[in-house]
ZAMARTI-447963 format. One line per 5 residues: number of its first residue (from 1); their letters; for each residue x, y, z of C-alpha. Coordinates in steps of 0.1 Angstrom, whole numbers, plus 5000, padded with zeros to 4 digits. Layout:
N
NUM> A> X/Y/Z ~ ... .
//
This chain:
177
1> XXXXX> 8332/9558/1435 ~ 8299/9553/1453 ~ 8313/9522/1469 ~ 8344/9540/1481 ~ 8323/9569/1496 .
6> XXXXX> 8300/9544/1513 ~ 8329/9524/1527 ~ 8345/9555/1541 ~ 8312/9568/1556 ~ 8303/9534/1572 .
11> XXXXX> 8339/9530/1583 ~ 8339/9564/1600 ~ 8306/9555/1617 ~ 8319/9522/1630 ~ 8352/9538/1641 .
16> XXXXX> 8335/9566/1661 ~ 8308/9542/1675 ~ 8334/9518/1689 ~ 8362/9542/1699 ~ 8340/9568/1716 .
21> XXXXX> 8311/9548/1730 ~ 8303/9549/1767 ~ 8315/9518/1785 ~ 8296/9503/1815 ~ 8308/9516/1848 .
26> XXXXX> 8332/9542/1833 ~ 8309/9573/1835 ~ 8307/9596/1806 ~ 8326/9586/1774 ~ 8362/9597/1773 .
31> XXXXX> 8372/9610/1739 ~ 8407/9623/1744 ~ 8427/9638/1772 ~ 8404/9668/1774 ~ 8372/9648/1766 .
36> XXXXX> 8370/9659/1730 ~ 8375/9640/1697 ~ 8410/9648/1683 ~ 8407/9675/1656 ~ 8433/9656/1634 .
41> XXXXX> 8410/9625/1633 ~ 8380/9646/1622 ~ 8401/9665/1596 ~ 8416/9634/1581 ~ 8381/9617/1577 .
46> XXXXX> 8366/9649/1563 ~ 8394/9654/1538 ~ 8393/9618/1526 ~ 8355/9618/1522 ~ 8356/9652/1504 .
51> XXXXX> 8383/9639/1481 ~ 8363/9608/1472 ~ 8331/9627/1467 ~ 8349/9654/1446 ~ 8364/9627/1424 .
56> XXXXX> 8330/9610/1420 ~ 8314/9644/1410 ~ 8342/9651/1385 ~ 8339/9616/1370 ~ 8301/9620/1367 .
61> XXXXX> 8304/9653/1349 ~ 8330/9639/1325 ~ 8307/9610/1317 ~ 8278/9633/1310 ~ 8301/9654/1287 .
66> XXXXX> 8310/9622/1267 ~ 8274/9610/1267 ~ 8261/9643/1254 ~ 8287/9649/1227 ~ 8297/9624/1200 .
71> XXXXX> 8334/9625/1191 ~ 8331/9647/1160 ~ 8299/9666/1170 ~ 8263/9661/1162 ~ 8267/9672/1125 .
76> XXXXX> 8295/9647/1118 ~ 8292/9639/1080 ~ 8309/9606/1085 ~ 8284/9594/1111 ~ 8253/9575/1103 .
81> XXXXX> 8223/9596/1111 ~ 8191/9577/1117 ~ 8156/9590/1124 ~ 8138/9567/1149 ~ 8100/9569/1152 .
86> XXXXX> 8081/9552/1179 ~ 8044/9544/1174 ~ 8020/9518/1189 ~ 8036/9492/1190 ~ 8067/9494/1168 .
91> XXXXX> 8099/9512/1160 ~ 8107/9525/1125 ~ 8141/9536/1113 ~ 8148/9560/1084 ~ 8183/9570/1072 .
96> XXXXX> 8197/9581/1038 ~ 8217/9549/1034 ~ 8187/9526/1037 ~ 8198/9511/1070 ~ 8164/9506/1084 .
101> XXXXX> 8133/9486/1077 ~ 8104/9483/1102 ~ 8117/9467/1134 ~ 8153/9462/1121 ~ 8181/9488/1122 .
106> XXXXX> 8213/9477/1104 ~ 8245/9496/1110 ~ 8282/9489/1103 ~ 8306/9482/1132 ~ 8330/9509/1144 .
111> XXXXX> 8308/9536/1129 ~ 8293/9564/1150 ~ 8255/9562/1148 ~ 8235/9593/1158 ~ 8198/9586/1165 .
116> XXXXX> 8171/9613/1163 ~ 8143/9599/1183 ~ 8106/9609/1184 ~ 8071/9595/1187 ~ 8040/9600/1167 .
121> XXXXX> 8014/9590/1193 ~ 8023/9585/1230 ~ 8054/9586/1252 ~ 8079/9557/1244 ~ 8114/9551/1256 .
126> XXXXX> 8139/9537/1231 ~ 8166/9515/1246 ~ 8193/9491/1236 ~ 8202/9475/1269 ~ 8233/9457/1257 .
131> XXXXX> 8248/9490/1247 ~ 8234/9510/1276 ~ 8217/9534/1252 ~ 8183/9549/1262 ~ 8163/9580/1253 .
136> XXXXX> 8127/9591/1255 ~ 8105/9592/1224 ~ 8081/9621/1230 ~ 8055/9633/1204 ~ 8066/9667/1190 .
141> XXXXX> 8101/9665/1206 ~ 8133/9651/1193 ~ 8160/9635/1215 ~ 8195/9629/1201 ~ 8217/9601/1213 .
146> XXXXX> 8247/9583/1198 ~ 8266/9551/1201 ~ 8294/9532/1184 ~ 8296/9494/1184 ~ 8330/9477/1179 .
151> XXXXX> 8317/9441/1175 ~ 8293/9426/1151 ~ 8261/9409/1163 ~ 8224/9414/1169 ~ 8211/9434/1199 .
156> XXXXX> 8175/9438/1211 ~ 8158/9472/1210 ~ 8131/9477/1236 ~ 8105/9502/1247 ~ 8110/9512/1284 .
161> XXXXX> 8079/9533/1288 ~ 8045/9516/1294 ~ 8027/9528/1263 ~ 7997/9506/1261 ~ 7984/9470/1258 .
166> XXXXX> 8010/9460/1232 ~ 8040/9475/1251 ~ 8056/9441/1258 ~ 8057/9434/1220 ~ 8073/9467/1210 .
171> XXXXX> 8106/9452/1201 ~ 8130/9457/1173 ~ 8166/9446/1167 ~ 8199/9463/1159 ~ 8221/9443/1135 .
176> XX> 8257/9453/1135 ~ 8276/9441/1103 .
//
């Protein structure tokens, strides 16, 4: 959507710059018969740009709604609930099904996983780049995020907040079985 809005904006800029520029030796620029830009041209461009931007806004809010709400809600009994704790310089995972050991989170594929993320020392930022999952881990605060993986494999878990000298080594892995 951003590409479409940018294309329309740049296209309008080029259109107006070339059509209504002053030409050498012709005096003031002539826009139309009465010297003005035709209103229908302006209206068409404004309507097209407004439609594209409204569509982009609607799609953004829809995506935020999906991102903030798992399919069956945060208290879904069928989902796998995992407490994630960040600390210098490791991640630990705790869930009732025994899915986590230090630095390894094991989950089944096609299962909704709800993460309850916090930290016990400094700010961290939990992220699984391959799944586009990221949330801050802040001492005394809990952030909820969810994901569902349809394939099996191993995915890296990283810290995205500079948290000290061992930040680069604050890695874990997600194993989807």
